[in-house]
C-alpha atoms as one frame of an Amber mdcrd trajectory, in Angstrom:
protein
   0.000   0.000   0.000   1.131   3.513  -0.566   0.238   6.316   1.886  -2.169
   6.785   4.791  -2.569  10.191   6.495  -4.319  10.674   9.827  -5.241  13.692
  11.922  -5.379  12.257  15.453  -6.037  15.439  17.456  -7.588  18.783  16.481
  -6.394  22.338  16.915  -3.530  24.424  15.576  -0.936  21.976  16.897  -3.058
  18.875  16.336  -1.145  15.661  15.926  -0.921  14.418  12.351   0.799  11.252
  11.181   1.506  10.043   7.664   2.401   6.419   6.978   4.352   5.721   3.793
   5.801   2.657   2.110   3.313   0.467   3.945   3.851  -3.274   3.884   0.905
  -5.397   5.037   1.593  -9.009   5.991  -0.872 -11.767   6.856  -3.742 -10.794
   4.575  -3.250 -13.944   2.500  -3.613 -16.160   5.604  -7.387 -15.981   5.837
 -10.375 -18.227   6.369 -13.649 -17.658   4.550 -16.430 -18.027   7.120 -19.304
 -17.286   4.755 -19.777 -16.305   1.154 -22.765 -15.515  -1.006 -21.932 -15.008
  -4.660 -24.833 -13.381  -6.453 -25.803 -12.773 -10.042 -27.841 -10.271 -12.051
 -26.248  -7.192 -10.505 -26.978  -8.206  -6.923 -24.122  -7.602  -4.446 -22.083
 -10.485  -3.104 -21.280 -10.812   0.576 -18.476 -12.570   2.415 -17.005 -12.774
   5.889 -13.291 -13.436   6.138 -11.261 -14.055   9.278  -7.607 -12.997   9.322
  -5.867 -14.242  12.475  -3.115 -11.614  12.378  -2.313  -8.623  10.188   1.055
  -6.947  10.506   1.708  -3.471   9.139   5.197  -2.004   8.804   5.672   1.517
   7.487   7.795   4.624   7.592   6.034   7.508   9.293   6.329  11.240   9.660
   4.422  13.188  12.274   3.834  16.764  13.316   2.122  18.466  16.212   1.727
  17.888  19.924   0.888  14.477  21.359  -0.668  14.849  24.823   1.658  17.670
  26.033   4.812  16.579  24.219   5.967  18.133  20.930   6.103  15.029  18.782
   7.184  16.044  15.295   9.540  13.646  13.590   9.674  10.383  11.758  10.692
   6.772  12.078   9.357   3.248  11.785   5.738   2.328  12.538   4.728  -1.223
  13.443   1.228  -2.582  14.056   0.005  -6.077  14.834  -3.755  -6.500  14.501
  -5.144  -9.705  16.000  -8.522 -11.292  15.325  -9.434  -9.301  12.220 -12.913
  -9.916  10.818 -13.527  -8.523   7.324 -17.084  -8.151   6.120 -16.966  -7.747
   2.354 -19.635  -6.765  -0.129 -19.495  -5.688  -3.709 -20.530  -6.246  -7.280
 -19.173  -8.625  -9.876 -19.501  -8.823 -13.621 -18.975 -11.769 -15.933 -17.051
 -12.321 -19.138 -16.851 -15.231 -21.571 -13.606 -16.898 -22.608 -13.037 -20.350
 -24.121 -16.736 -21.257 -23.608 -16.447 -20.537 -19.877 -17.772 -17.712 -17.735
 -15.368 -15.801 -15.502 -16.137 -13.384 -12.674 -14.562  -9.962 -12.166 -14.873
  -7.868  -8.985 -16.081  -4.447 -10.137 -16.520  -2.858  -6.721 -15.636  -3.966
  -3.222 -16.553  -2.549   0.172 -14.843  -3.742   3.300 -15.572  -3.287   6.995
 -12.958  -4.330   9.563 -13.592  -5.446  13.110 -10.290  -5.720  14.989 -10.168
  -7.583  18.285  -6.736  -6.373  19.463  -4.230  -3.813  18.195  -0.596  -3.532
  19.256   1.027  -0.368  17.863   4.522   1.015  18.344   7.165   3.184  16.757
  10.944   2.878  16.591  13.923   4.894  15.380  12.109   8.133  16.125  12.867
  11.493  17.741  16.596  10.968  17.163  16.203   8.045  19.571  15.175  10.398
  22.410  14.137   7.738  24.909  11.625   9.942  26.765   9.714  10.944  23.613
   9.894   7.413  22.206   8.582   5.826  25.407   5.869   8.487  25.846   4.655
   7.934  22.286   4.697   4.148  22.634   2.835   4.430  25.954   0.198   6.536
  24.198  -0.032   3.948  21.398  -0.302   1.047  23.871  -2.999   2.748  25.921
  -4.914   4.269  23.010  -4.188   1.910  20.140  -7.887   1.250  19.612  -8.481
   5.002  19.070  -5.634   5.229  16.576  -6.969   2.191  14.709 -10.452   3.727
  14.778  -9.032   6.881  13.168  -7.123   4.788  10.603 -10.044   2.526   9.737
 -11.828   4.481   6.982  -8.646   4.922   4.946  -7.279   1.496   5.832 -10.545
  -0.176   4.795 -10.539   1.656   1.466  -6.915   0.744   0.717  -7.370  -2.883
   1.807 -10.517  -3.138  -0.352  -8.483  -2.042  -3.380  -5.742  -4.574  -2.576
  -8.249  -7.404  -1.971 -10.113  -6.613  -5.220  -6.843  -6.696  -7.135  -5.905
 -10.038  -5.532  -9.375 -11.497  -6.139  -9.325 -10.460  -9.799  -5.910 -12.053
 -10.288  -7.385 -15.321  -9.037 -10.772 -15.018 -10.761  -9.305 -14.542 -14.215
  -8.013 -18.134 -13.952 -10.983 -19.773 -12.199 -14.246 -20.264 -14.122 -17.486
 -19.349 -12.367 -18.770 -22.928 -12.475 -16.034 -23.872  -9.995 -17.990 -21.833
  -7.440 -21.360 -22.590  -5.961 -23.565 -19.679  -7.043 -26.663 -19.101  -4.902
């Protein structure tokens, strides 16, 4: 994934963080709990369980975090446990070699995350006080940070999942699936 920008606190010195060069690991280790593939323009629905998602990124930040000036940059790490993805979207069909293939045209994704462990490293010129204060904030308020990240994260993950699904679907005929 490319970039994710978040405004975590408001005001003239509100805390803003930008994540770049994001690598997401674990999204391919999933279990499909339910799936309803529909036809005739009706949306499909699926529920996918991802035991653990790991996100590594470079970050830059500006503003004041709690009472500490926290502008800088470094490494961002997140481990998200117990991720439930509710997916819905629309598919179209195409014919090739007397077979029908599906294509994901649109995909919406909603994440429910059981536990989030967030931390930063190599930040604030390795100022231990600022680094520990920021990581304490992330440990204690990780759910709020994830909540702020969710709309953008869901949109970016939906694009990645649609791309992955379409790579698979172009090789798997529709009749290999049970269509309800």
